[in-house]
C-alpha positions in Angstrom: 26.1 -8.3 -18.5 26.5 -12.1 -18.4 28.8 -14.3 -20.5 26.0 -16.5 -21.9 26.1 -19.0 -19.1 24.6 -16.8 -16.5 27.9 -15.7 -14.9 28.7 -12.1 -14.2 31.7 -10.9 -16.3 34.6 -9.1 -14.6 36.9 -7.1 -16.9 40.0 -5.1 -16.1 37.9 -1.9 -16.3 35.4 -3.3 -13.8 38.0 -4.5 -11.4 39.9 -1.2 -11.5 36.7 0.7 -11.0 36.0 -1.3 -7.9 39.5 -0.9 -6.5 39.3 2.9 -7.1 35.8 3.3 -5.6 33.2 0.6 -5.0 30.4 3.1 -5.6 31.8 4.0 -9.0 31.7 0.2 -9.8 28.1 0.1 -8.6 26.9 2.9 -10.8 28.6 1.6 -13.9 28.5 -2.1 -13.7 25.5 -2.9 -11.4 23.1 -0.1 -12.4 24.7 0.2 -15.9 24.6 4.0 -15.9 27.1 6.0 -17.9 27.8 9.8 -18.3 26.5 11.0 -21.7 29.5 13.3 -22.2 32.8 11.7 -22.8 36.1 13.4 -22.0 38.0 14.7 -25.1 41.1 12.7 -24.1 39.0 9.5 -24.2 37.5 10.4 -27.5 41.0 11.0 -29.0 42.4 7.7 -27.5 39.4 5.8 -29.0 40.0 7.4 -32.4 43.7 6.6 -32.4 42.9 3.0 -31.5 40.4 2.9 -34.3 43.0 4.0 -36.7 45.5 1.4 -35.5 42.9 -1.3 -35.9 42.2 -0.3 -39.5 45.9 0.0 -40.1 46.7 -3.5 -39.0 43.7 -5.0 -40.7 44.6 -3.1 -43.9 41.2 -1.4 -44.1 40.2 2.2 -44.9 39.8 4.4 -41.9 37.2 7.1 -41.5 37.9 9.5 -38.6 35.1 10.4 -36.2 33.3 13.7 -36.8 32.8 14.6 -33.2 36.5 15.3 -32.3 37.6 18.8 -31.2 39.9 20.6 -33.7 42.9 19.9 -31.5 42.2 16.2 -31.4 41.6 16.2 -35.2 45.0 17.7 -35.8 46.8 15.1 -33.5 44.9 12.2 -35.1 45.9 13.5 -38.6 49.6 13.6 -37.6 49.4 10.0 -36.3 47.7 8.8 -39.5 50.5 10.5 -41.5 53.5 9.4 -39.6 52.8 6.1 -37.9 52.7 4.0 -41.2 56.0 5.6 -42.3 57.7 5.1 -38.9 56.7 1.5 -38.7 56.9 0.6 -42.4 59.0 -2.4 -41.5 56.3 -4.0 -39.2 55.5 -6.4 -42.0 59.0 -7.8 -41.7 58.9 -7.9 -37.9 55.6 -9.6 -37.2 52.4 -10.9 -38.7 49.1 -10.1 -37.1 47.2 -13.1 -35.9 44.2 -11.2 -34.5 43.0 -7.6 -34.1 40.6 -6.5 -31.4 40.2 -10.1 -30.2 37.7 -10.8 -27.4 38.9 -13.2 -24.8 37.1 -14.9 -21.9 37.6 -17.6 -19.4 36.8 -19.1 -16.1 38.2 -17.5 -12.9 39.9 -20.4 -11.1 40.4 -20.8 -7.4 44.2 -20.8 -7.1 44.1 -23.4 -4.3 41.6 -25.9 -5.6 41.6 -25.2 -9.4 37.8 -25.0 -9.4 36.0 -22.3 -11.3 34.0 -19.5 -9.7 30.3 -20.4 -9.8 28.9 -16.9 -10.5 31.8 -15.0 -12.2 34.0 -15.2 -15.2 36.6 -13.0 -16.9 36.3 -11.1 -20.1 38.5 -8.7 -22.1 39.5 -7.5 -25.5 43.1 -7.3 -26.7 44.3 -4.8 -29.2 46.2 -7.5 -31.1 48.0 -10.8 -31.2 51.1 -11.1 -33.5 53.6 -13.8 -34.4 57.2 -12.7 -34.7 59.0 -13.3 -38.0 62.5 -12.8 -36.6 64.4 -12.8 -33.3 64.2 -9.5 -31.4 65.0 -8.4 -27.8 64.8 -11.8 -26.1 62.0 -13.2 -28.2 62.5 -15.4 -31.2 60.9 -16.0 -34.6 57.6 -17.9 -34.2 56.8 -16.5 -30.7 53.3 -15.2 -30.1 53.2 -11.7 -28.6 50.3 -9.6 -27.2 50.1 -6.3 -29.0 48.8 -3.4 -26.9 48.4 0.3 -27.8 48.3 3.1 -25.3 48.1 6.9 -25.6 49.5 9.1 -22.9 51.0 12.6 -22.4 54.2 11.5 -20.6 56.5 8.5 -20.8 59.7 7.7 -18.9 61.5 4.5 -17.6 59.2 4.4 -14.6 56.3 4.2 -16.9 57.7 1.1 -18.6 59.0 -0.4 -15.4 55.5 -0.4 -14.0 54.2 -2.4 -16.9 56.0 -5.5 -15.6 53.4 -5.4 -12.8 50.4 -4.3 -14.9 47.5 -6.6 -14.1 45.7 -6.1 -17.4 48.7 -7.2 -19.5 49.3 -10.2 -17.3 45.7 -11.2 -17.4 45.6 -10.9 -21.2 48.7 -13.1 -21.5 47.4 -15.7 -19.1 43.9 -16.0 -20.7 45.3 -15.9 -24.3 47.7 -18.7 -23.5 45.0 -20.8 -21.9 42.6 -20.2 -24.8 45.1 -20.9 -27.5 46.9 -23.7 -25.8 50.2 -22.1 -26.6 52.5 -19.9 -24.6 52.4 -16.1 -25.1 56.1 -15.0 -25.0 55.3 -11.5 -23.9 53.9 -8.2 -25.1 54.8 -5.6 -27.7 53.8 -2.4 -26.0 53.1 0.4 -28.4 52.9 3.9 -26.9 51.8 7.1 -28.7 52.5 10.3 -26.9 50.0 13.2 -27.1 51.6 16.6 -27.5 51.5 19.0 -24.7 51.8 22.1 -26.8 49.6 25.1 -25.9 48.3 27.8 -28.2 50.5 30.8 -28.7 49.3 34.3 -28.2 47.4 35.5 -31.3 47.8 32.1 -32.9 44.8 31.0 -35.0 43.2 27.6 -34.6 44.5 26.5 -37.9 48.1 27.5 -37.0 47.8 25.7 -33.7 46.5 22.6 -35.4 49.3 22.7 -37.9 51.9 22.7 -35.1 50.1 19.8 -33.3 50.1 17.8 -36.5 53.8 18.4 -37.2 54.6 17.5 -33.6 53.2 14.0 -34.3 55.7 13.7 -37.1 58.6 13.3 -34.7 59.8 9.7 -33.9 60.1 10.6 -30.2 56.3 10.7 -30.0 56.2 7.0 -30.6 57.7 4.5 -28.1 57.8 0.7 -28.0 58.9 -1.9 -25.6 59.1 -5.7 -25.7 57.9 -7.0 -22.3 58.2 -10.5 -20.9 56.4 -11.9 -17.8 57.8 -14.5 -15.5 55.9 -17.6 -14.6 55.7 -16.3 -11.1 54.1 -13.1 -12.2 51.5 -15.1 -14.2 50.8 -17.3 -11.1 50.4 -14.2 -8.9 47.8 -12.6 -11.3 45.5 -15.7 -10.9 45.4 -15.1 -7.1 44.9 -11.4 -7.6 42.0 -12.0 -9.9 40.4 -14.5 -7.5 40.8 -12.0 -4.6 39.2 -9.2 -6.6 36.3 -11.5 -7.6 35.8 -12.4 -3.9 35.6 -8.7 -2.8 33.3 -7.8 -5.7 31.0 -10.8 -5.0 30.8 -9.8 -1.3 29.8 -6.2 -2.2 27.2 -7.4 -4.7 25.7 -10.0 -2.4 25.4 -7.5 0.5 24.6 -4.6 -1.8 27.1 -2.5 0.0 29.3 -0.3 -2.2 31.4 2.1 -0.1 32.4 5.4 -1.5 36.1 6.4 -1.7 36.1 10.2 -1.7 39.9 10.2 -2.3 39.0 9.1 -5.9 36.5 11.8 -6.7 39.1 13.8 -8.6 41.5 11.2 -9.9 43.4 12.1 -13.1 42.8 15.8 -12.4 39.1 15.5 -13.4 35.8 15.2 -11.6 34.4 11.6 -11.4 31.5 11.0 -13.8 29.4 10.0 -10.9 30.3 12.7 -8.4 26.9 14.4 -8.8 25.1 11.2 -8.1 27.1 10.4 -4.9 26.7 14.0 -3.7 23.0 14.2 -4.4 20.4 13.8 -1.7 18.2 12.0 -4.3 20.5 10.2 -6.8 17.5 8.5 -8.5 16.0 11.9 -9.3 19.3 13.2 -10.4 19.6 10.3 -12.9 16.2 11.0 -14.4 16.2 14.8 -14.3 19.7 16.0 -14.9 20.0 14.8 -18.5 23.6 13.9 -17.8 23.3 10.1 -17.7 22.1 7.3 -19.9 21.7 3.5 -19.7 24.7 1.6 -21.2 25.1 -2.1 -21.0 28.1 -3.1 -18.9 31.1 -4.3 -20.9 29.7 -3.0 -24.2 33.3 -3.3 -25.5 32.9 -7.1 -25.4 29.9 -7.1 -27.8 31.3 -8.7 -31.0 31.3 -6.5 -34.0 32.0 -7.3 -37.7 35.6 -8.1 -38.5 37.0 -7.8 -35.0 38.9 -11.0 -35.2 41.3 -11.0 -38.1 42.3 -14.6 -38.3 42.2 -17.5 -35.9 45.7 -18.9 -36.3 49.2 -17.8 -37.2 50.2 -18.4 -40.7 46.9 -17.4 -42.3 47.1 -14.5 -44.7 46.8 -11.0 -43.4 
């Protein structure tokens, strides 16, 4: 997928896929092939993001119908408790944009010249302006708003965020686009319960426990993050270096497999069967497991994705 001027787009997902396994990048972003079956954890995370988007845009939310009963119960708990727990958000910040698409040139850190064939793209969960001073940030500051779902959170999780390339790239490109500094990030974490069904427990009883588990404040964590100028300068070079490696692989049409990533995150890679097949082209056509999906489909603009264009406009 190009950005409209013929350049190949690099997103965080594409870069991370390449770093994990160049062959995975090839299947998804060069051949534009995607597994038809999506993991339930991904479906739930997408559903929760959809609810949060509707919440901050003050729009009705219709849950997806393809969620498993467990995920439906968790989502129901989030929908019940999140608006209550963060009832005072309207006093803390004002949303400036929700699900905002960002893009920009990838600049050579030494010469300042843009890459000729590649550009950057992404979509941020939100951008907010603070209404009052809080944790090192002051009223009027612009903050990136990012949502994540996970099963475990500790201080190491939040410490790692200071080095997170996605957050730093979002802050860097937002600041460049808006011509105003982004003071940091409000990082919003929703924990998914790790409860297992009890012996002889019905599906309805299990779902009830999951829903109630999401009514505990401990399942919701927030951190205000700030990034130093040095960290933002570093990310420009990291992006350029990633672009260089990807460009070389695409030019030479060499995408080396990394077998150490075949079972990352305790699950089989979507493309394992293709890489293991003696005839991957036949496997694509005959297995019924794959479909064509345009690269970076998340960057296709949909109705109402951008809330407002500048702070101070009504929410």
